[in-house]
A tleap script that builds the chain and sets N, CA, C and O, in Angstrom:
source leaprc.protein.ff14SB
mol = sequence {
  NMET PRO ASP GLU PRO ALA ARG ASP GLY SER
  ALA ARG VAL LEU VAL ALA GLU ASP GLU GLU
  ALA VAL ALA LEU LEU ILE ASP LEU ASP LEU
  SER GLU SER GLY TYR HIE VAL THR CYS ALA
  PRO ASP GLY ALA VAL ALA ALA ALA ALA LEU
  ASP ALA GLU PRO PHE ASP ALA VAL VAL THR
  ASP VAL ARG MET PRO ASN LEU ASP GLY VAL
  GLY LEU VAL ARG LYS ILE VAL SER THR TRP
  PRO GLY MET PRO ILE VAL VAL LEU SER GLY
  TYR MET THR GLU GLU GLN ASN ARG THR LEU
  LEU SER LEU GLY VAL GLN PRO GLN ALA LEU
  LEU GLU LYS PRO ASP GLY PHE ARG HIE LEU
  ARG SER THR LEU GLU SER LEU LEU GLY ASP
  ARG ALA ALA SER ARG GLY GLY SER PRO ALA
  ASP CARG
}
set mol.1.N position { -16.584 -6.657 32.874 }
set mol.1.CA position { -14.828 -6.477 31.718 }
set mol.1.C position { -14.028 -6.367 32.600 }
set mol.1.O position { -14.435 -6.184 33.747 }
set mol.2.N position { -12.759 -6.439 32.342 }
set mol.2.CA position { -11.968 -7.423 32.894 }
set mol.2.C position { -10.790 -6.053 33.314 }
set mol.2.O position { -10.784 -5.155 32.472 }
set mol.3.N position { -9.933 -5.878 34.398 }
set mol.3.CA position { -9.214 -4.830 34.680 }
set mol.3.C position { -8.080 -3.862 33.807 }
set mol.3.O position { -7.619 -2.730 33.663 }
set mol.4.N position { -8.022 -5.728 33.215 }
set mol.4.CA position { -6.761 -5.118 32.381 }
set mol.4.C position { -6.701 -6.354 31.299 }
set mol.4.O position { -7.143 -7.474 31.556 }
set mol.5.N position { -6.053 -5.965 29.976 }
set mol.5.CA position { -6.626 -6.503 28.640 }
set mol.5.C position { -6.192 -8.127 29.211 }
set mol.5.O position { -5.340 -8.262 30.090 }
set mol.6.N position { -6.885 -9.283 28.596 }
set mol.6.CA position { -6.317 -10.436 28.621 }
set mol.6.C position { -5.882 -10.829 28.248 }
set mol.6.O position { -5.909 -10.599 27.039 }
set mol.7.N position { -4.753 -12.099 28.809 }
set mol.7.CA position { -3.922 -11.892 27.832 }
set mol.7.C position { -4.113 -13.843 26.618 }
set mol.7.O position { -3.427 -14.768 26.182 }
set mol.8.N position { -5.270 -13.432 26.658 }
set mol.8.CA position { -5.846 -14.136 25.171 }
set mol.8.C position { -5.730 -13.447 23.874 }
set mol.8.O position { -5.903 -13.922 22.751 }
set mol.9.N position { -5.440 -12.368 24.181 }
set mol.9.CA position { -5.228 -11.446 23.036 }
set mol.9.C position { -7.053 -10.592 23.365 }
set mol.9.O position { -7.520 -10.299 22.264 }
set mol.10.N position { -7.757 -10.307 24.198 }
set mol.10.CA position { -9.247 -10.105 23.779 }
set mol.10.C position { -9.612 -8.073 23.871 }
set mol.10.O position { -10.635 -7.392 23.939 }
set mol.11.N position { -8.096 -7.777 23.821 }
set mol.11.CA position { -8.169 -6.161 23.572 }
set mol.11.C position { -8.777 -5.739 22.555 }
set mol.11.O position { -8.778 -6.653 21.730 }
set mol.12.N position { -9.476 -4.541 22.028 }
set mol.12.CA position { -9.844 -3.574 21.343 }
set mol.12.C position { -8.597 -2.853 20.858 }
set mol.12.O position { -7.957 -2.006 21.482 }
set mol.13.N position { -8.256 -3.537 19.112 }
set mol.13.CA position { -7.298 -2.987 18.077 }
set mol.13.C position { -7.430 -2.110 17.348 }
set mol.13.O position { -7.862 -2.565 16.288 }
set mol.14.N position { -7.269 -0.793 17.289 }
set mol.14.CA position { -7.799 -0.249 16.210 }
set mol.14.C position { -6.575 -0.232 14.994 }
set mol.14.O position { -5.482 -0.124 15.550 }
set mol.15.N position { -6.456 -0.301 13.618 }
set mol.15.CA position { -5.832 -0.912 12.988 }
set mol.15.C position { -5.534 0.348 11.493 }
set mol.15.O position { -6.143 0.190 10.435 }
set mol.16.N position { -4.601 1.431 11.684 }
set mol.16.CA position { -4.772 2.430 10.472 }
set mol.16.C position { -3.974 1.271 8.856 }
set mol.16.O position { -2.801 0.900 8.810 }
set mol.17.N position { -4.675 1.076 8.154 }
set mol.17.CA position { -4.005 0.971 7.291 }
set mol.17.C position { -4.650 1.117 6.110 }
set mol.17.O position { -5.843 0.851 5.959 }
set mol.18.N position { -3.816 1.589 5.129 }
set mol.18.CA position { -4.649 2.045 3.562 }
set mol.18.C position { -4.799 1.196 2.639 }
set mol.18.O position { -5.832 1.331 1.983 }
set mol.19.N position { -3.715 -0.136 2.192 }
set mol.19.CA position { -3.459 -0.879 1.819 }
set mol.19.C position { -4.320 -2.077 2.221 }
set mol.19.O position { -3.840 -2.854 3.047 }
set mol.20.N position { -6.149 -2.427 1.479 }
set mol.20.CA position { -6.613 -3.141 2.546 }
set mol.20.C position { -6.353 -4.107 2.361 }
set mol.20.O position { -6.954 -4.683 3.268 }
set mol.21.N position { -5.618 -5.195 1.557 }
set mol.21.CA position { -5.132 -6.400 1.366 }
set mol.21.C position { -4.418 -6.389 2.866 }
set mol.21.O position { -4.808 -7.177 3.727 }
set mol.22.N position { -3.214 -5.327 3.153 }
set mol.22.CA position { -2.245 -5.619 4.201 }
set mol.22.C position { -2.995 -5.398 5.727 }
set mol.22.O position { -2.604 -5.990 6.732 }
set mol.23.N position { -4.404 -4.219 5.713 }
set mol.23.CA position { -5.420 -4.192 6.250 }
set mol.23.C position { -5.748 -5.880 6.922 }
set mol.23.O position { -5.731 -6.307 8.077 }
set mol.24.N position { -5.961 -6.364 5.942 }
set mol.24.CA position { -7.234 -7.302 5.759 }
set mol.24.C position { -6.052 -8.711 6.802 }
set mol.24.O position { -6.451 -9.404 7.738 }
set mol.25.N position { -4.823 -8.712 6.274 }
set mol.25.CA position { -3.793 -9.602 6.686 }
set mol.25.C position { -3.843 -9.325 8.071 }
set mol.25.O position { -3.884 -10.315 8.802 }
set mol.26.N position { -3.849 -8.107 8.653 }
set mol.26.CA position { -3.429 -7.648 10.227 }
set mol.26.C position { -5.065 -8.283 10.615 }
set mol.26.O position { -5.264 -9.492 10.741 }
set mol.27.N position { -5.477 -7.887 10.674 }
set mol.27.CA position { -7.255 -8.112 11.382 }
set mol.27.C position { -7.244 -10.183 11.174 }
set mol.27.O position { -7.386 -11.037 12.050 }
set mol.28.N position { -7.062 -10.315 9.962 }
set mol.28.CA position { -7.091 -12.223 10.132 }
set mol.28.C position { -6.292 -12.780 11.343 }
set mol.28.O position { -6.397 -13.851 11.941 }
set mol.29.N position { -5.309 -11.527 11.549 }
set mol.29.CA position { -4.177 -12.655 12.673 }
set mol.29.C position { -4.500 -12.257 13.335 }
set mol.29.O position { -4.572 -13.070 14.256 }
set mol.30.N position { -5.165 -10.483 13.878 }
set mol.30.CA position { -5.451 -10.141 14.771 }
set mol.30.C position { -6.509 -11.086 15.905 }
set mol.30.O position { -6.530 -11.242 17.125 }
set mol.31.N position { -7.246 -11.534 14.862 }
set mol.31.CA position { -8.796 -11.664 14.920 }
set mol.31.C position { -8.527 -12.958 15.500 }
set mol.31.O position { -8.723 -13.113 16.705 }
set mol.32.N position { -8.003 -14.124 14.622 }
set mol.32.CA position { -7.647 -15.111 15.178 }
set mol.32.C position { -6.963 -15.126 16.560 }
set mol.32.O position { -7.301 -16.001 17.357 }
set mol.33.N position { -6.180 -14.369 16.846 }
set mol.33.CA position { -5.490 -14.371 18.733 }
set mol.33.C position { -6.713 -13.793 19.990 }
set mol.33.O position { -6.667 -13.547 21.195 }
set mol.34.N position { -7.708 -13.760 18.971 }
set mol.34.CA position { -8.823 -12.563 19.340 }
set mol.34.C position { -8.743 -11.197 19.823 }
set mol.34.O position { -9.368 -10.558 20.670 }
set mol.35.N position { -7.956 -10.987 19.173 }
set mol.35.CA position { -8.036 -9.377 19.559 }
set mol.35.C position { -9.668 -9.073 18.794 }
set mol.35.O position { -10.293 -9.928 18.167 }
set mol.36.N position { -10.025 -7.966 18.985 }
set mol.36.CA position { -11.093 -7.405 18.447 }
set mol.36.C position { -10.676 -6.042 17.366 }
set mol.36.O position { -10.040 -5.052 17.727 }
set mol.37.N position { -10.926 -6.157 16.721 }
set mol.37.CA position { -10.132 -5.498 16.046 }
set mol.37.C position { -11.091 -4.906 14.563 }
set mol.37.O position { -11.788 -5.606 13.828 }
set mol.38.N position { -10.835 -3.408 14.457 }
set mol.38.CA position { -11.467 -2.003 13.796 }
set mol.38.C position { -10.091 -1.870 12.809 }
set mol.38.O position { -8.922 -2.040 13.155 }
set mol.39.N position { -10.556 -1.550 11.617 }
set mol.39.CA position { -9.968 -1.281 10.892 }
set mol.39.C position { -10.328 0.032 9.444 }
set mol.39.O position { -11.295 0.191 8.699 }
set mol.40.N position { -8.876 0.813 9.608 }
set mol.40.CA position { -9.792 2.335 9.005 }
set mol.40.C position { -8.884 2.068 7.906 }
set mol.40.O position { -8.258 1.021 7.740 }
set mol.41.N position { -8.860 3.270 7.048 }
set mol.41.CA position { -8.318 3.327 6.021 }
set mol.41.C position { -7.149 4.078 5.810 }
set mol.41.O position { -6.156 3.722 5.176 }
set mol.42.N position { -7.331 5.082 6.355 }
set mol.42.CA position { -6.335 5.767 6.518 }
set mol.42.C position { -6.292 6.897 8.158 }
set mol.42.O position { -7.072 6.858 9.110 }
set mol.43.N position { -5.341 7.608 7.990 }
set mol.43.CA position { -5.308 8.210 9.833 }
set mol.43.C position { -6.795 8.920 10.360 }
set mol.43.O position { -7.341 8.741 11.449 }
set mol.44.N position { -7.278 9.817 9.175 }
set mol.44.CA position { -7.793 11.193 9.882 }
set mol.44.C position { -9.905 9.778 10.278 }
set mol.44.O position { -10.741 9.905 11.172 }
set mol.45.N position { -9.850 8.864 9.247 }
set mol.45.CA position { -10.777 7.918 9.882 }
set mol.45.C position { -10.721 7.024 10.990 }
set mol.45.O position { -11.749 6.546 11.468 }
set mol.46.N position { -9.461 6.742 11.474 }
set mol.46.CA position { -8.233 6.025 12.468 }
set mol.46.C position { -8.942 6.955 13.833 }
set mol.46.O position { -9.517 6.442 14.793 }
set mol.47.N position { -8.734 8.334 13.627 }
set mol.47.CA position { -8.608 9.699 14.593 }
set mol.47.C position { -10.062 9.618 14.715 }
set mol.47.O position { -10.339 9.985 15.856 }
set mol.48.N position { -11.146 9.299 14.052 }
set mol.48.CA position { -12.237 9.681 13.888 }
set mol.48.C position { -12.910 8.422 14.583 }
set mol.48.O position { -14.059 8.705 14.923 }
set mol.49.N position { -12.695 7.639 14.773 }
set mol.49.CA position { -12.846 6.315 15.246 }
set mol.49.C position { -12.388 6.118 16.564 }
set mol.49.O position { -12.820 5.172 17.223 }
set mol.50.N position { -11.292 7.165 17.168 }
set mol.50.CA position { -10.646 7.166 18.120 }
set mol.50.C position { -11.725 8.018 19.325 }
set mol.50.O position { -12.066 7.878 20.500 }
set mol.51.N position { -11.920 8.753 18.422 }
set mol.51.CA position { -12.852 9.636 19.315 }
set mol.51.C position { -14.566 8.852 19.281 }
set mol.51.O position { -15.338 9.174 20.184 }
set mol.52.N position { -15.057 7.807 18.156 }
set mol.52.CA position { -15.688 7.616 18.932 }
set mol.52.C position { -16.507 6.292 19.738 }
set mol.52.O position { -17.582 5.830 20.119 }
set mol.53.N position { -15.041 6.122 19.642 }
set mol.53.CA position { -15.248 4.371 20.795 }
set mol.53.C position { -14.076 4.523 21.675 }
set mol.53.O position { -13.369 5.531 21.688 }
set mol.54.N position { -13.855 3.206 22.601 }
set mol.54.CA position { -12.591 2.955 23.413 }
set mol.54.C position { -11.854 2.083 22.600 }
set mol.54.O position { -12.496 1.263 21.944 }
set mol.55.N position { -10.208 2.102 22.484 }
set mol.55.CA position { -9.537 1.325 22.021 }
set mol.55.C position { -8.618 0.945 23.306 }
set mol.55.O position { -8.447 1.589 24.341 }
set mol.56.N position { -8.068 -0.342 22.897 }
set mol.56.CA position { -6.655 -0.207 24.014 }
set mol.56.C position { -5.134 -0.216 23.205 }
set mol.56.O position { -4.074 -0.380 23.810 }
set mol.57.N position { -5.213 -0.055 22.061 }
set mol.57.CA position { -4.175 -0.115 21.469 }
set mol.57.C position { -4.297 0.109 19.484 }
set mol.57.O position { -4.974 -0.566 18.708 }
set mol.58.N position { -3.562 1.046 19.232 }
set mol.58.CA position { -3.201 1.358 17.639 }
set mol.58.C position { -2.654 0.610 16.812 }
set mol.58.O position { -1.540 0.418 17.299 }
set mol.59.N position { -2.730 -0.056 15.673 }
set mol.59.CA position { -1.131 -0.730 14.642 }
set mol.59.C position { -1.243 0.287 13.543 }
set mol.59.O position { -2.365 0.143 13.056 }
set mol.60.N position { -0.605 1.235 12.938 }
set mol.60.CA position { -0.753 2.628 12.025 }
set mol.60.C position { 0.530 2.050 11.524 }
set mol.60.O position { 1.562 1.592 12.016 }
set mol.61.N position { -0.151 2.340 9.915 }
set mol.61.CA position { 1.080 1.988 8.916 }
set mol.61.C position { 1.567 4.109 8.903 }
set mol.61.O position { 1.007 5.049 9.468 }
set mol.62.N position { 2.649 4.067 8.101 }
set mol.62.CA position { 3.087 5.665 8.448 }
set mol.62.C position { 2.835 6.207 7.239 }
set mol.62.O position { 1.958 7.041 7.463 }
set mol.63.N position { 3.102 6.223 6.046 }
set mol.63.CA position { 2.432 6.306 4.324 }
set mol.63.C position { 0.725 6.402 4.407 }
set mol.63.O position { 0.461 5.554 3.554 }
set mol.64.N position { 0.094 6.637 4.637 }
set mol.64.CA position { -1.356 7.155 4.222 }
set mol.64.C position { -2.251 8.299 3.583 }
set mol.64.O position { -1.805 9.445 3.649 }
set mol.65.N position { -3.044 8.160 3.186 }
set mol.65.CA position { -3.958 9.573 3.127 }
set mol.65.C position { -4.584 10.138 3.647 }
set mol.65.O position { -5.520 9.557 4.197 }
set mol.66.N position { -4.444 11.777 3.810 }
set mol.66.CA position { -5.588 12.391 4.534 }
set mol.66.C position { -4.929 13.050 5.815 }
set mol.66.O position { -4.802 14.244 6.085 }
set mol.67.N position { -4.492 11.771 6.625 }
set mol.67.CA position { -3.847 12.083 7.864 }
set mol.67.C position { -2.543 10.607 7.514 }
set mol.67.O position { -2.709 9.401 7.334 }
set mol.68.N position { -1.289 11.497 7.547 }
set mol.68.CA position { -0.164 10.073 7.872 }
set mol.68.C position { -0.348 9.326 9.296 }
set mol.68.O position { -1.251 9.529 10.107 }
set mol.69.N position { 0.582 8.536 9.388 }
set mol.69.CA position { 0.663 7.464 10.624 }
set mol.69.C position { 1.015 8.813 11.476 }
set mol.69.O position { 0.206 9.318 12.255 }
set mol.70.N position { 2.468 9.393 11.204 }
set mol.70.CA position { 3.468 10.210 12.553 }
set mol.70.C position { 1.626 11.601 12.705 }
set mol.70.O position { 1.151 12.069 13.740 }
set mol.71.N position { 1.226 11.769 11.509 }
set mol.71.CA position { 0.098 13.182 12.270 }
set mol.71.C position { -0.827 12.012 13.040 }
set mol.71.O position { -1.433 12.510 13.989 }
set mol.72.N position { -1.002 11.039 12.921 }
set mol.72.CA position { -2.029 10.045 13.944 }
set mol.72.C position { -1.157 9.905 15.365 }
set mol.72.O position { -1.501 10.616 16.309 }
set mol.73.N position { -0.652 9.494 15.433 }
set mol.73.CA position { 0.583 9.109 16.411 }
set mol.73.C position { 0.485 10.682 17.488 }
set mol.73.O position { 0.356 10.790 18.707 }
set mol.74.N position { 0.617 11.777 16.347 }
set mol.74.CA position { 0.792 13.070 16.920 }
set mol.74.C position { -0.663 13.379 17.847 }
set mol.74.O position { -0.666 13.862 18.980 }
set mol.75.N position { -1.791 12.998 17.112 }
set mol.75.CA position { -3.112 13.426 17.840 }
set mol.75.C position { -3.087 12.282 19.052 }
set mol.75.O position { -3.215 12.723 20.194 }
set mol.76.N position { -2.900 10.555 18.851 }
set mol.76.CA position { -3.194 9.854 19.900 }
set mol.76.C position { -2.634 10.479 20.907 }
set mol.76.O position { -3.392 11.059 21.685 }
set mol.77.N position { -0.789 10.534 21.215 }
set mol.77.CA position { -0.053 11.616 21.775 }
set mol.77.C position { -1.093 12.212 22.676 }
set mol.77.O position { -1.389 11.816 23.803 }
set mol.78.N position { -1.645 13.299 21.962 }
set mol.78.CA position { -2.026 14.707 22.445 }
set mol.78.C position { -3.675 14.388 23.104 }
set mol.78.O position { -4.002 14.897 24.176 }
set mol.79.N position { -4.313 13.790 22.577 }
set mol.79.CA position { -5.762 13.258 23.129 }
set mol.79.C position { -5.619 12.218 23.953 }
set mol.79.O position { -6.496 12.439 24.788 }
set mol.80.N position { -5.046 11.156 24.286 }
set mol.80.CA position { -4.752 9.587 24.306 }
set mol.80.C position { -3.542 9.507 25.390 }
set mol.80.O position { -3.286 8.307 25.303 }
set mol.81.N position { -3.037 9.795 25.929 }
set mol.81.CA position { -1.257 9.941 26.579 }
set mol.81.C position { -1.458 8.129 27.191 }
set mol.81.O position { -2.512 7.609 27.558 }
set mol.82.N position { -0.236 7.560 27.138 }
set mol.82.CA position { -0.225 5.943 27.336 }
set mol.82.C position { -0.745 5.277 26.291 }
set mol.82.O position { -0.448 4.083 26.316 }
set mol.83.N position { -1.282 5.542 25.557 }
set mol.83.CA position { -2.037 4.774 24.709 }
set mol.83.C position { -0.960 3.975 23.719 }
set mol.83.O position { -0.313 4.495 22.810 }
set mol.84.N position { -0.932 2.402 24.182 }
set mol.84.CA position { 0.118 1.443 23.290 }
set mol.84.C position { -0.127 1.635 21.650 }
set mol.84.O position { -1.099 1.253 20.998 }
set mol.85.N position { 1.111 2.378 21.167 }
set mol.85.CA position { 0.766 2.315 19.252 }
set mol.85.C position { 1.480 1.157 19.215 }
set mol.85.O position { 1.756 0.609 20.283 }
set mol.86.N position { 1.917 0.569 17.929 }
set mol.86.CA position { 2.494 -0.372 16.983 }
set mol.86.C position { 2.406 0.713 15.781 }
set mol.86.O position { 1.405 1.226 15.281 }
set mol.87.N position { 3.446 0.852 15.553 }
set mol.87.CA position { 3.865 1.196 13.962 }
set mol.87.C position { 4.586 0.410 12.776 }
set mol.87.O position { 5.809 0.521 12.690 }
set mol.88.N position { 3.908 -0.365 11.874 }
set mol.88.CA position { 3.982 -1.209 10.806 }
set mol.88.C position { 4.211 -1.002 9.409 }
set mol.88.O position { 3.329 -1.109 8.557 }
set mol.89.N position { 5.661 -0.638 9.134 }
set mol.89.CA position { 5.515 0.794 8.142 }
set mol.89.C position { 6.386 -0.255 6.978 }
set mol.89.O position { 7.262 -0.889 7.565 }
set mol.90.N position { 6.308 -0.607 5.225 }
set mol.90.CA position { 7.298 -0.921 4.876 }
set mol.90.C position { 8.162 0.133 4.459 }
set mol.90.O position { 9.266 -0.246 4.067 }
set mol.91.N position { 7.879 1.717 4.441 }
set mol.91.CA position { 8.725 2.478 4.252 }
set mol.91.C position { 8.610 3.671 5.569 }
set mol.91.O position { 7.588 4.144 6.065 }
set mol.92.N position { 10.035 3.939 5.904 }
set mol.92.CA position { 10.058 4.932 6.838 }
set mol.92.C position { 11.473 5.687 7.196 }
set mol.92.O position { 12.568 5.253 7.551 }
set mol.93.N position { 10.908 7.167 6.915 }
set mol.93.CA position { 12.530 7.940 6.933 }
set mol.93.C position { 13.153 7.681 8.054 }
set mol.93.O position { 12.630 7.141 9.029 }
set mol.94.N position { 14.346 8.068 7.969 }
set mol.94.CA position { 14.381 8.430 9.506 }
set mol.94.C position { 14.323 9.225 10.057 }
set mol.94.O position { 14.351 8.990 11.265 }
set mol.95.N position { 14.231 10.361 9.741 }
set mol.95.CA position { 13.466 11.565 10.281 }
set mol.95.C position { 12.436 10.926 10.573 }
set mol.95.O position { 12.533 10.944 11.800 }
set mol.96.N position { 10.939 10.023 10.218 }
set mol.96.CA position { 10.049 9.779 10.568 }
set mol.96.C position { 10.376 9.114 11.897 }
set mol.96.O position { 10.059 9.741 12.907 }
set mol.97.N position { 10.876 8.112 12.014 }
set mol.97.CA position { 11.427 7.283 12.694 }
set mol.97.C position { 11.767 7.997 14.032 }
set mol.97.O position { 11.173 7.626 15.045 }
set mol.98.N position { 12.753 9.071 14.107 }
set mol.98.CA position { 12.960 9.848 15.030 }
set mol.98.C position { 11.911 10.312 15.673 }
set mol.98.O position { 11.742 10.311 16.893 }
set mol.99.N position { 11.229 10.695 14.884 }
set mol.99.CA position { 9.897 12.046 15.227 }
set mol.99.C position { 9.203 10.972 16.237 }
set mol.99.O position { 8.987 11.316 17.399 }
set mol.100.N position { 8.809 9.498 15.723 }
set mol.100.CA position { 8.244 8.679 16.573 }
set mol.100.C position { 8.601 8.434 17.740 }
set mol.100.O position { 7.802 8.391 18.675 }
set mol.101.N position { 9.901 8.231 17.858 }
set mol.101.CA position { 10.494 7.952 18.769 }
set mol.101.C position { 10.114 8.751 19.594 }
set mol.101.O position { 9.372 8.340 20.487 }
set mol.102.N position { 10.535 10.252 19.550 }
set mol.102.CA position { 10.336 11.752 20.272 }
set mol.102.C position { 8.627 11.417 20.681 }
set mol.102.O position { 8.206 11.647 21.815 }
set mol.103.N position { 8.010 11.018 19.912 }
set mol.103.CA position { 6.540 10.866 20.510 }
set mol.103.C position { 6.148 10.395 21.123 }
set mol.103.O position { 4.987 10.552 21.501 }
set mol.104.N position { 7.306 9.201 21.712 }
set mol.104.CA position { 6.584 8.062 22.270 }
set mol.104.C position { 6.718 7.099 22.200 }
set mol.104.O position { 6.981 6.418 23.192 }
set mol.105.N position { 6.592 6.578 20.932 }
set mol.105.CA position { 6.484 5.302 20.766 }
set mol.105.C position { 7.691 4.324 20.687 }
set mol.105.O position { 8.650 4.417 19.920 }
set mol.106.N position { 7.478 3.444 21.553 }
set mol.106.CA position { 8.760 2.161 21.830 }
set mol.106.C position { 9.340 1.686 20.836 }
set mol.106.O position { 8.827 1.244 19.808 }
set mol.107.N position { 10.434 1.764 21.118 }
set mol.107.CA position { 11.582 1.571 20.029 }
set mol.107.C position { 10.775 0.137 19.191 }
set mol.107.O position { 10.190 0.224 18.112 }
set mol.108.N position { 10.952 -1.252 20.086 }
set mol.108.CA position { 10.231 -2.383 20.291 }
set mol.108.C position { 9.006 -2.513 19.388 }
set mol.108.O position { 8.494 -3.579 19.045 }
set mol.109.N position { 8.591 -1.243 19.039 }
set mol.109.CA position { 6.909 -1.102 18.532 }
set mol.109.C position { 7.125 -0.511 16.932 }
set mol.109.O position { 6.355 -0.089 16.069 }
set mol.110.N position { 8.180 -0.659 17.000 }
set mol.110.CA position { 8.453 0.127 15.321 }
set mol.110.C position { 9.212 -0.969 14.735 }
set mol.110.O position { 10.372 -1.305 14.976 }
set mol.111.N position { 8.097 -1.631 13.669 }
set mol.111.CA position { 7.728 -2.147 12.665 }
set mol.111.C position { 7.987 -2.084 11.421 }
set mol.111.O position { 7.404 -1.243 10.738 }
set mol.112.N position { 9.142 -3.172 10.716 }
set mol.112.CA position { 9.143 -3.091 9.154 }
set mol.112.C position { 8.639 -4.227 8.578 }
set mol.112.O position { 9.119 -5.346 8.759 }
set mol.113.N position { 7.480 -3.927 7.737 }
set mol.113.CA position { 6.941 -5.133 6.719 }
set mol.113.C position { 8.093 -5.296 5.811 }
set mol.113.O position { 8.914 -4.493 5.368 }
set mol.114.N position { 7.949 -6.337 5.688 }
set mol.114.CA position { 7.225 -7.698 5.824 }
set mol.114.C position { 7.678 -8.089 7.206 }
set mol.114.O position { 6.761 -8.648 7.808 }
set mol.115.N position { 8.818 -7.980 7.931 }
set mol.115.CA position { 9.226 -8.846 8.465 }
set mol.115.C position { 7.988 -8.910 9.951 }
set mol.115.O position { 7.349 -9.818 10.483 }
set mol.116.N position { 8.112 -7.563 10.160 }
set mol.116.CA position { 7.339 -7.118 11.726 }
set mol.116.C position { 6.238 -7.635 11.613 }
set mol.116.O position { 5.528 -7.411 12.593 }
set mol.117.N position { 5.646 -8.402 10.623 }
set mol.117.CA position { 4.428 -8.968 10.962 }
set mol.117.C position { 4.175 -10.458 11.776 }
set mol.117.O position { 3.137 -11.062 12.047 }
set mol.118.N position { 5.585 -10.752 12.030 }
set mol.118.CA position { 6.008 -11.482 12.823 }
set mol.118.C position { 5.671 -11.693 14.233 }
set mol.118.O position { 5.282 -12.543 15.034 }
set mol.119.N position { 6.182 -9.929 14.056 }
set mol.119.CA position { 6.508 -9.783 16.085 }
set mol.119.C position { 5.021 -8.914 16.547 }
set mol.119.O position { 4.850 -8.741 17.754 }
set mol.120.N position { 3.927 -8.360 15.529 }
set mol.120.CA position { 3.198 -7.874 15.315 }
set mol.120.C position { 2.235 -7.963 17.096 }
set mol.120.O position { 1.698 -6.999 17.641 }
set mol.121.N position { 2.281 -9.243 17.580 }
set mol.121.CA position { 1.169 -10.094 18.270 }
set mol.121.C position { 2.021 -9.584 18.946 }
set mol.121.O position { 1.947 -8.362 19.071 }
set mol.122.N position { 3.192 -10.346 19.662 }
set mol.122.CA position { 4.016 -10.594 20.705 }
set mol.122.C position { 4.319 -8.977 21.553 }
set mol.122.O position { 4.340 -8.690 22.749 }
set mol.123.N position { 4.573 -7.962 20.018 }
set mol.123.CA position { 4.506 -6.813 20.741 }
set mol.123.C position { 3.408 -5.852 20.973 }
set mol.123.O position { 3.623 -4.703 21.358 }
set mol.124.N position { 2.509 -6.217 20.793 }
set mol.124.CA position { 0.842 -6.165 21.012 }
set mol.124.C position { 0.536 -6.837 22.705 }
set mol.124.O position { -0.432 -6.512 23.393 }
set mol.125.N position { 1.032 -7.289 22.897 }
set mol.125.CA position { 0.844 -7.990 24.022 }
set mol.125.C position { 1.930 -7.094 25.080 }
set mol.125.O position { 1.482 -6.394 25.988 }
set mol.126.N position { 2.995 -7.195 24.884 }
set mol.126.CA position { 4.236 -6.367 25.992 }
set mol.126.C position { 3.359 -5.246 25.840 }
set mol.126.O position { 3.157 -4.761 26.954 }
set mol.127.N position { 2.661 -4.535 24.803 }
set mol.127.CA position { 2.826 -2.866 25.052 }
set mol.127.C position { 1.371 -2.925 25.876 }
set mol.127.O position { 1.059 -1.953 26.563 }
set mol.128.N position { 0.652 -3.873 25.808 }
set mol.128.CA position { -0.858 -4.189 26.408 }
set mol.128.C position { -0.330 -4.372 28.023 }
set mol.128.O position { -0.302 -3.613 28.992 }
set mol.129.N position { -0.055 -5.343 27.860 }
set mol.129.CA position { 0.988 -5.805 29.401 }
set mol.129.C position { 1.286 -4.656 30.497 }
set mol.129.O position { 0.848 -4.504 31.637 }
set mol.130.N position { 2.147 -3.947 29.765 }
set mol.130.CA position { 3.066 -2.845 30.529 }
set mol.130.C position { 1.326 -1.782 30.476 }
set mol.130.O position { 1.166 -1.307 31.600 }
set mol.131.N position { 0.674 -1.555 29.946 }
set mol.131.CA position { -0.313 -0.579 29.716 }
set mol.131.C position { -0.933 -1.166 31.331 }
set mol.131.O position { -0.685 -0.405 32.266 }
set mol.132.N position { -1.450 -2.028 31.555 }
set mol.132.CA position { -2.520 -2.359 32.107 }
set mol.132.C position { -1.602 -2.369 33.589 }
set mol.132.O position { -2.086 -1.846 34.593 }
set mol.133.N position { -0.344 -2.963 33.613 }
set mol.133.CA position { 0.421 -3.032 35.103 }
set mol.133.C position { 0.822 -1.399 35.502 }
set mol.133.O position { 1.158 -1.001 36.617 }
set mol.134.N position { 0.679 -0.569 34.226 }
set mol.134.CA position { 1.393 0.933 34.799 }
set mol.134.C position { 0.125 2.145 35.423 }
set mol.134.O position { 0.141 3.021 36.288 }
set mol.135.N position { -1.097 1.521 34.270 }
set mol.135.CA position { -2.076 2.398 34.768 }
set mol.135.C position { -3.778 1.268 35.569 }
set mol.135.O position { -5.004 1.223 35.678 }
set mol.136.N position { -2.975 0.861 35.763 }
set mol.136.CA position { -4.330 -0.127 36.619 }
set mol.136.C position { -5.607 -0.392 35.838 }
set mol.136.O position { -6.678 -0.509 36.434 }
set mol.137.N position { -5.489 -0.514 34.147 }
set mol.137.CA position { -6.516 -1.310 33.551 }
set mol.137.C position { -6.408 -1.006 32.368 }
set mol.137.O position { -5.369 -0.402 32.100 }
set mol.138.N position { -7.330 -1.264 31.266 }
set mol.138.CA position { -7.464 -1.433 29.854 }
set mol.138.C position { -7.665 -0.250 29.623 }
set mol.138.O position { -8.153 0.044 30.714 }
set mol.139.N position { -7.680 1.171 28.753 }
set mol.139.CA position { -8.581 1.942 28.365 }
set mol.139.C position { -9.501 1.761 27.697 }
set mol.139.O position { -9.980 2.880 27.513 }
set mol.140.N position { -10.182 0.920 27.107 }
set mol.140.CA position { -11.163 0.618 26.971 }
set mol.140.C position { -12.673 0.031 28.085 }
set mol.140.O position { -13.836 -0.286 27.837 }
set mol.141.N position { -11.775 0.135 29.435 }
set mol.141.CA position { -12.404 -0.572 30.163 }
set mol.141.C position { -13.235 1.110 30.951 }
set mol.141.O position { -14.108 1.185 31.814 }
set mol.142.N position { -12.550 2.161 30.250 }
set mol.142.CA position { -13.193 3.141 31.205 }
set mol.142.C position { -14.072 4.211 30.397 }
set mol.142.O position { -14.677 5.096 31.003 }
savepdb mol mol.pdb
quit
């Protein structure tokens, strides 16, 4: 295994998205770029997936059943500090935005649907590169 996520996009990405069609679009887009994608239909399933196997990054919606994106981000930050997170949402309140920023989500990683789809791969690449440089490797390698 490489010491850092490969630039070809071979990192393992967990996608938490309750809209099946949107999850499929994200999966296809990232998979075509070489990412290894696992989709979860809500935040609770995503949290269980994170407990079960290693991932390099998480892409999450905000509005989901069972555990919303803010709750998922809280769990990620407390359990896997430094995990790169991209929030891709069609509707995010100012309060949710402030909360996500206060939890450590990078401002450039708060993407709005549908325009955010265009920036998803470049945002992931940037966050994964920053993580590898600051942490000395890919979390999935540990």
